[in-house]
C-alpha positions in Angstrom: 180.9 -274.0 -108.1 182.1 -276.3 -111.2 185.0 -275.3 -113.3 182.5 -274.8 -115.9 180.2 -271.9 -114.6 181.5 -269.5 -116.4 183.4 -266.2 -116.2 181.5 -262.7 -115.7 182.3 -259.7 -117.2 180.8 -256.2 -116.5 181.8 -252.7 -118.0 179.4 -249.5 -118.4 180.1 -250.5 -122.2 182.4 -252.0 -124.9 185.4 -251.0 -123.3 185.1 -254.1 -121.5 185.6 -256.0 -124.5 189.1 -255.3 -124.3 189.9 -258.0 -121.5 187.3 -260.0 -123.1 189.6 -260.2 -126.1 192.7 -261.1 -124.0 191.3 -263.7 -121.8 190.3 -265.5 -124.3 193.5 -265.8 -126.1 195.6 -267.1 -122.5 191.7 -269.3 -121.6 190.3 -270.3 -124.9 188.5 -273.6 -122.9 186.7 -270.8 -120.5 182.8 -269.9 -120.2 182.3 -266.4 -120.4 178.9 -263.6 -120.2 179.5 -260.2 -120.4 177.8 -257.9 -118.9 177.7 -254.3 -121.1 175.6 -251.1 -119.1 174.9 -249.2 -121.9 171.9 -247.7 -121.1 173.9 -245.8 -118.3 177.2 -244.9 -120.6 179.8 -243.1 -119.6 179.9 -244.1 -116.1 183.1 -241.3 -116.0 181.2 -238.2 -114.7 178.4 -240.4 -112.7 178.9 -240.4 -109.0 180.4 -243.0 -107.3 177.3 -243.8 -105.0 175.5 -244.1 -107.8 178.6 -246.5 -109.9 178.3 -248.1 -106.5 174.6 -248.9 -106.9 175.1 -249.9 -111.0 178.3 -252.7 -110.1 176.5 -253.8 -107.6 173.6 -254.9 -109.7 175.5 -255.6 -112.4 177.3 -258.3 -109.6 173.7 -260.0 -108.2 173.0 -260.4 -112.5 176.2 -261.7 -113.3 175.9 -264.5 -110.4 172.7 -265.2 -111.0 174.0 -266.8 -114.2 176.2 -268.7 -112.0 180.3 -266.8 -112.3 182.4 -268.3 -110.7 184.8 -265.2 -110.4 183.9 -261.2 -111.2 185.7 -259.2 -113.3 185.5 -255.6 -113.4 186.4 -254.5 -116.7 186.2 -251.0 -116.2 188.1 -248.4 -114.6 185.7 -246.1 -113.0 183.9 -248.9 -111.2 186.9 -250.5 -110.0 187.9 -246.8 -108.4 184.5 -245.9 -107.3 182.8 -249.4 -106.5 185.7 -252.8 -106.1 186.0 -252.1 -102.0 182.4 -251.8 -101.9 181.5 -255.1 -104.4 184.3 -257.2 -102.0 182.4 -255.5 -98.9 179.3 -256.8 -100.3 179.8 -260.4 -101.5 182.6 -261.4 -98.8 182.4 -265.3 -100.6 182.4 -264.0 -104.4 186.5 -263.7 -106.2 186.1 -259.8 -108.0 188.7 -258.2 -109.9 189.3 -254.9 -111.1 191.2 -252.7 -113.1 194.3 -250.8 -111.6 195.8 -248.4 -113.5 199.5 -249.2 -114.9 201.5 -246.8 -112.8 203.3 -249.5 -111.4 204.9 -250.4 -114.9 205.1 -247.5 -116.5 208.0 -245.9 -113.7 209.8 -249.1 -113.7 210.0 -249.0 -117.3 210.4 -244.8 -118.4 213.7 -243.5 -119.3 212.3 -240.3 -119.2 210.8 -240.0 -115.8 208.0 -238.2 -117.7 204.4 -240.8 -117.9 201.4 -239.3 -119.3 198.0 -241.3 -118.1 194.2 -241.1 -120.0 191.5 -241.8 -117.8 188.3 -241.2 -116.7 187.5 -238.1 -114.3 186.0 -240.7 -111.8 190.0 -242.9 -111.7 191.5 -240.3 -111.5 189.2 -238.5 -108.1 189.6 -242.1 -106.8 191.5 -243.8 -103.6 192.7 -246.7 -106.1 194.3 -244.6 -108.4 195.1 -242.3 -105.9 196.8 -245.4 -103.9 198.7 -246.3 -106.7 200.7 -243.7 -107.8 201.3 -242.7 -103.8 202.8 -246.4 -103.8 204.3 -246.6 -107.6 205.5 -243.8 -109.0 207.8 -242.1 -106.9 210.4 -239.4 -108.6 207.9 -240.0 -111.6 205.9 -236.8 -113.3 202.7 -238.2 -114.4 200.8 -236.1 -116.5 196.3 -236.6 -115.8 194.2 -236.0 -119.1 190.0 -237.6 -119.1 189.5 -237.3 -122.9 186.5 -236.3 -122.8 184.6 -237.7 -125.2 186.7 -240.8 -126.4 183.9 -243.5 -124.6 181.8 -242.5 -126.9 183.9 -242.2 -130.0 184.8 -245.6 -129.0 181.5 -247.1 -128.5 179.4 -245.1 -131.4 182.4 -247.4 -133.3 184.5 -244.3 -134.7 188.3 -245.5 -133.9 189.7 -243.3 -136.7 187.4 -240.2 -136.7 188.4 -236.5 -136.9 186.5 -236.6 -133.9 188.3 -239.5 -132.6 192.0 -237.9 -133.7 191.1 -234.6 -131.5 190.2 -235.4 -128.9 193.2 -237.6 -128.8 195.8 -234.5 -130.3 194.6 -232.7 -127.3 195.8 -235.0 -124.7 198.7 -236.3 -126.3 200.6 -233.3 -128.1 200.8 -231.4 -124.7 202.5 -234.1 -122.9 204.2 -235.3 -125.7 205.7 -231.6 -125.9 207.1 -232.3 -121.5 208.8 -235.1 -122.8 207.0 -238.5 -122.1 207.9 -241.8 -122.7 204.6 -243.8 -121.9 201.1 -243.7 -122.3 199.4 -245.6 -119.6 195.6 -246.3 -120.1 193.7 -246.5 -117.5 190.5 -247.3 -119.0 189.3 -250.5 -121.0 188.1 -248.4 -124.3 191.4 -247.0 -124.6 192.8 -249.9 -125.9 191.0 -249.7 -128.9 192.8 -246.8 -130.4 196.2 -248.0 -129.2 196.9 -247.1 -133.0 195.9 -244.1 -133.9 197.5 -242.9 -130.0 201.0 -244.5 -131.5 200.7 -242.5 -134.3 200.3 -239.1 -133.1 202.9 -240.5 -130.1 205.7 -242.1 -132.3 207.3 -245.8 -131.9 209.0 -244.3 -129.0 206.7 -244.0 -126.8 205.3 -247.0 -125.3 201.6 -247.2 -124.5 200.3 -250.0 -121.9 197.4 -251.6 -121.9 196.4 -253.6 -118.6 194.4 -255.9 -119.9 196.8 -259.1 -120.4 197.3 -258.7 -116.5 194.3 -258.3 -115.4 193.6 -262.2 -117.9 196.0 -263.5 -115.9 194.9 -262.3 -112.8 191.8 -263.9 -113.8 193.9 -267.0 -114.1 195.9 -267.3 -111.9 192.6 -267.0 -108.8 190.8 -269.7 -111.3 193.4 -271.9 -110.6 194.4 -271.5 -106.5 190.6 -272.4 -106.5 190.5 -274.9 -108.0 187.8 -273.9 -111.0 190.0 -273.7 -114.3 188.1 -274.7 -117.2 188.6 -278.7 -118.0 187.2 -278.8 -121.4 188.7 -279.8 -124.4 186.4 -277.8 -126.6 186.6 -274.0 -126.8 184.7 -271.5 -125.2 181.1 -270.1 -124.8 180.5 -266.6 -124.9 176.9 -264.5 -123.9 176.2 -260.9 -124.4 174.1 -258.7 -123.0 172.8 -255.2 -123.1 170.9 -253.2 -121.2 171.0 -250.5 -124.5 170.2 -251.2 -128.2 171.1 -255.0 -129.4 171.9 -253.8 -132.9 174.4 -251.2 -132.2 176.6 -253.3 -129.3 176.1 -255.9 -132.5 178.1 -253.7 -134.4 180.4 -252.8 -132.1 181.2 -256.9 -131.3 182.1 -256.9 -134.7 184.2 -254.7 -135.1 185.8 -254.5 -131.5 186.5 -258.3 -132.0 185.9 -259.6 -135.0 182.6 -261.2 -133.7 179.0 -262.1 -135.4 176.7 -262.8 -132.0 173.8 -262.8 -130.2 173.4 -259.9 -128.3 170.2 -260.5 -125.4 168.8 -257.7 -124.1 168.1 -256.4 -119.9 165.9 -253.5 -118.5 167.0 -251.8 -114.6 164.5 -251.5 -112.7 164.9 -250.3 -108.8 168.6 -250.8 -109.3 168.0 -254.6 -110.7 168.2 -256.6 -113.5 165.6 -258.3 -114.7 165.3 -260.4 -118.2 
């Protein structure tokens, strides 16, 4: 495998772009292929088995494009499918999303932490394990922010509807004296400015993307697969949904004007 092979990144939609953004910061010379499964977004309310099937199909597709490592840049897919993917593809390195409960528990002064995530993330064994290992002595307040992923997919980052969803989630937590908010969905970092506006300057917001990118870099270095290119890496963006809407999101969220390639699902496989 060549060190110039791409990093494969996928999410149910545009949320994983928050992870891609950090990968670009830490590893600007890496080639990246990003897949957004917009035809199935959001993953949150879907059954675990279905999310596993989607994740397996996307992994096969990214491997067909010679990805040297797979980043599951989706908390819901990580919760539902990461263990399954590692068992199904034992020779592939995967990096997934883990709710940042540990750093939140270490940094909170009030002992009260808010966690924003999808229903599938809260119901998954991964989240339960993180809470059991790291949240001793810390009180967690959870909210699924129903509708927030859809708002971000539409690019409505500071609309009245988006503010209403976040206020409904955050204000009751703030009344309980939380001082830290954990973002348990890769879509949510794109509304950090609005979260900070609602929560106030004394509340810390934890975005897990930098830690995920750091882990990707560590694994590539350990395997001798970190790109040695001198020039900036190239990007390919693919979607199972509408290219035009993804193009708008790409520009809005990352400031990138790029071509979007469209693909089609057929019997749990992705075809061009």
